N, C-alpha and C positions, 0 to 999 in steps of 0.2 A: 245191155241197158233195159230196164224193166219197162214194159208197155202194158197198158190196160185201157179200157173204155168205160165210160159211165153213161148209162142210158136212163133218161128221165122223161116223165110226161110233159114237163114244161122247162123252158130255159129263158132266163133274162141274161142277155149277152153283154150288158153294160149300156145298151142303148134301147133295145126293143125286146118285147116278149115274143116267144114262138112256142109251138106245140112240141110234140115228142121229138127229142133230140139226143144224139149220141156225141159225146166229147171224147176224142181219142188223145191219150197222153203217152208220151215217150220220154222217159227220164224226167226232167224238171220242166218240160214244155208241152204245150198243147200242139198237136200236129195236124188235127183235122176236126172240124165240127160238121156233123152230118145231120141235116134237118129233114131227111127223108121220112122219118118216123119208123123206120125198120130197125129192129135189133140186129146188129151184125151177126152173121152166121159163118164167119170165116175161120173159126177156131181160136180167135184171140180171146183173151180174158175179158169178159164183159160183166160189169156189175149193173144189174137191172134194178133200179131204185124204185120202180113202180110208177103208176100213172099220176099219183098225187104228189110226186116229188118235183121240186124245181131246182135246177142248177143255176148258180150265179157265180160271178167272179168273187174272189175274196174281197171283203169290205176294206175300205181305207179310212182310217181316222186321221183327220188332218191336224189335230191338236191334242196331244196327250202328254202326260208327265209320268214316266215310269219311276222317277225318283220319289214321287209322292205316294204315300201308302193308302190313300183313301180312308184314313183314320180320322179320329176326332180332332187331332191337332197335327196335321201333316207337316207343318213347318217345323215344329219342335222335333218331330220324328226324324226329319231329314237332316237337321242340324246336329242332332245328338248321336247319330249312328256312324260307325266307322265306314270307310270306303268299301272294305271287304264285305261287311254285312249289308251295306246298301246295294252293292252289286247283286248279292244273292236275292235281296228283296225285289230288285228290278227284274230279275229273271222270272220270278213268280208272277209279277204284274204282267210281263210280256206274255207269259203262258196263258194267263187268264184272258187276255185280249184274243189270243189265237183261238182258244176254245170256243169263243163266241163267233168265230168266222172272220175276225179282223186280222187279215194277213199282211197288212202294211200299216205302219203308224209313222206319223211325223212327230218326233219327240221335240217339243219346243222349250226345253229347259231342264238341264241336269246339273250335277255337281262334278267338277273335275273331269269332264268329258267321259264319264263312266258309260254313257250310252254307246260310245264308240267301241268300248270293249265288247259289248254285246253285238255290235255290227260285225266285228271280226269273228266272233264265235258263230254267229248265225250264217256267215258266209261259208263256213265249213260244214255246219250242221243246221241247214235252214229249217228242218223240221222241229227245231227246238223253240222257235219263236217267230213272230212276224218280221218282215223286213222293216228295218228301222232307218228312217231318214232323220238324222240327228242334227240338232242345232248347237249342242254343247251349252255352256253357261250363257244365258241371255245377256245381251248388253243392257246395262242399267247404270244409273247415276250412283255416286257414292251415297250409300245408305238408302238407295232407291228401291223400287219394287223388286222383290226377289234377289236382293243384294247378297243373300246368304249362299247363293249358288256360285258366287265368285266372279261375276262378270262386270264388276264396277269399272266403268270406263267413261271418261269425259274429255272433250276437246276433239276437234276434227282429226288431227294427226293420230291421236291415240285410238280413236274409233276405227280409222282406216287400218291401223296396225292390228287391231283386234280382229277385224274381218280377215286380214291376211293369215293370221294365226289359225283361225278356224278353218280356213280353206286348206292350209298346209296340213292340218291334223286329219282332214277328211270329212268335215261336216258337209251336209247336203243342203243346209239352209242357214241363213242368218236370222236370229231372233233379236228384236230390239224392243225395249219397253218405252214406247212413245209417251205413255201416261203412267200415272200411279196405278195402284191396284188394291184390291180389298184384302189380300192375304198378308200385307206388310204394313201393319198399323203405324209403325214409326216412320214411314216414308210420306211423301206428298199424297194427298187424297186422290182417289181414282180419277176424278174429273180433271185434275191438273196435269199439264204437260211436264215431261221430264227433259225433253230435248228440243232444241230449236230446229226450225226448218233447215237451216244450213247444216246442222249436225246430221239430220236424217238424210239429206242429200248426199253428204259425204259417204255415209254408210252404203246407200243404194248404189252410188257410182262405183265405189270400190268393189262391192259384191257383184254387181252386174259385169264389171270388167273381168272378174274371175269366173263368171258363169254361174254364180250362185243367186238364188232368189232371196228376197227379204220378207219376213213376216213381222208385222208391227202390232204389238199389243196396244190397243187404243180404245179408251173408254170415253174421254171427253171430246166434245165437238172440235176444239182447236187441234187436239192431237190427231183426230181422224182426218181433218182437213190438211194438216201439215204432212202426215204420212202419205196421203193420197197425192198431194202435190209433189212430194219427193220421189214418187214413182215406185212405192213398195208393191210387192206382188200379191200380198194378202193382208187384209185387215182383220185382226183377231178381236172378237167380242163385239165391237161396234155398237156399244150400248147407248151412246150419247148421254152419259151421266153428267149431271151438273151439280152445283152446290146444293140445289134445292130439290133434286129428283132426276128427271129425264127431260132433256131439251133437244129433240130431233130437229135441228136447224134445217129448214126445207131445202135451201140451196145446196147444203152439204149432202143431204140424203140424195138429191137428184144427181149430184156430181159423182157420188159413190156408185149409184145405180148405172150411170152412163159410162163409167170407167172400165178399163180392162182388169182392174184389181179384183181378186176374189174376196168375197165376204165369208169369213169363217165364223159361223154362229155357234155359240157354246150351248148346244141343245142336248137334252137327254138326262134323265134322272132315274135312278132305280126306284120303282114304285113301292118296293117293299121297305124302303128306308125313309124315315121322316126327313123332309127337306127343311133344313135350317140355314138359309143363306145369311151372310153377314147383315147386320141391321141396315147398312148403307144400301143393300141391294133388295132386301125383302119387300120394302114398300113400293118398289118401282118395277117389279118383275112384269106386271101386267102391261105397263106402258112400254116396256122394252119389247114385248111381244107384238104390240101394235106397230112399232117401228120396224121390227123384223119383217112383218107382213108387208109393209110398204116397200121395203127394200126389194123384196122378191117381186112384188107387183110391178114395180117400176123397171125391172129388168136386171137387177144385180145378179152376178154369178155367185150363187149361194152354195156353199159346202158346209158340212158339219164337222166342227172341231170340238169334240165332246168336253175337252178340258179334264179328261179322266184323271183321277188321283187326288183332286183338290179337296174332297169331302167324302163322308161316308155314302152320300147319295150319288157319288160320281165314281163308282168302281170302274176298273179297267175294261170291263165287258159291257159298258153302258151304251155304246154306239147304236145298237138296234133300237133302243128307246128314243134316241135322238132322231132317227128316221121317222118314227111315229110322231114325234113332236113337230117335225117339219111339216107334216101333212095337216096339222092343226092350224098352220099359218096359211092354208089355202093352196099348198103345193100338192099336186097330184101324187099318188103313190109311185107312179112310174118316174116322175121327175125327182122325187125324193130318193129313189134307188140310184138314179144317175149321180146324185150329189155325193154318194159314198162309194162310187165305182168310177165310171169313165170321167166325170167332171173332176172329181178329186185327183184322179191320175194326172190330169192336165195341170192342175195346180202344183202337184208334187213333182212334176217333170219326169214321170215314169209312164207317160202315155204310150200305149202300144204294148208295153210289157205288163202293165197292171191294169185293173179296172175293166177288163173285157174278156170275153171268151171268144178267141179266134186263133187260127193257126199262127204260131210264133210267139204267142203270149205265154207268160209264166203259168205253170199249172198250179195256181193258187185258186182253189175252188171251194165253194160253199154249197151244201145241199140242205134244203129246208123242206118241210111238209107244208103244202098249200101254195097259193099264188100270192106272192108278196106285192105284185102290181095291183092286186085287188084289195089286199089287206096286209099292211106292213107288219102286223103282228106275227105273220108267218116267219119272219126273221128270227123270232124267239124259239121256234120249233126246229132246232138244229138237228139234222140227221147225220151229217158228216162234214168234216173239214179236211182239205188237202192243202199242204204247203209244199211248194216245189215238187209236186208229184208224189209226196209222201202223205199217207193218211195219218192224221193226228187226232182225229175223233171218229168214232166208229159209225158204221152204217148197218141197217137191217136188210139191205138189198141182197138179191140172190146172185151169186157169182155163177157164170156159165162157162 
């Protein structure tokens, strides 16, 4: 079993920053973290990355769509392509994320459970892509938001059966469209609810009984309120869209912030691509930022779900830009780093294995130049990426 060590001038372990550190890897696991500052001289293979390098856990994107191509019309693309070609495309998108240091993704909507094919592939060859926590086709109403993925389900009994099917197939999370969305113009508007509180409760009860978390796509205040009351594990987007713009109902904002539910904010855009959100969203982006800031200030458990794939400005390697966007909401760089490592691992139920650098954790490692706890732009200066102990992006470090 191959063993090596990485020595760097800085380390973020998922919780705190430290100085010179050596991370020892054996096979696909971290076996020791040495903060003594000394480069090991025991004859083992050591890659000395230099004093300006920082070691981090691989990043976790809590909301991604590998089935969307980040093109000009991702919905048309996904509905017109064959399963075989779509799967090839999804492999490319997964590799793009991995190259940015995103070693774990929660895929919250695909077609025909194709993401589960990649889960099986990467279980054998983990170096080929990030670990995928798949939802399969999201639950939606007939003709509802993202109905083209094939998850149209209505009625408590049918919803419970759909949850059981996803569990039996091996999904890691249940995704339900509690409200409409901007990508499906022929469905209800984004601010309108798609399911009743009773329906949401049925889904959560069934999922939790099977040990699965529930992620609820929720834009409108009523959908957010109902999803929260139903006991979902994460609220996706949480924009508080209304028919007239944005309406962050104060008591609901307080309830979300005080709850155990995670808030997955759709942050991060590629600065090199023109941002052209749907008209329904463009006029209210500023107001949504104010709401996001308030959610964090009031104590919400905020993670970043980039929603990668839904537009050209949302490529599958966009997550590091989302970390920077989070700091613009008043979050410190250190807390922003936690949101895509240790805190995201708690949400995704891979805590201990992912999102941290410690003995026993998976050897999913990111190496960047600079101190990301001082300036998150360092996340864009990727030096190396390791997935399950295998180097998938190169380093200029000196092997000893």
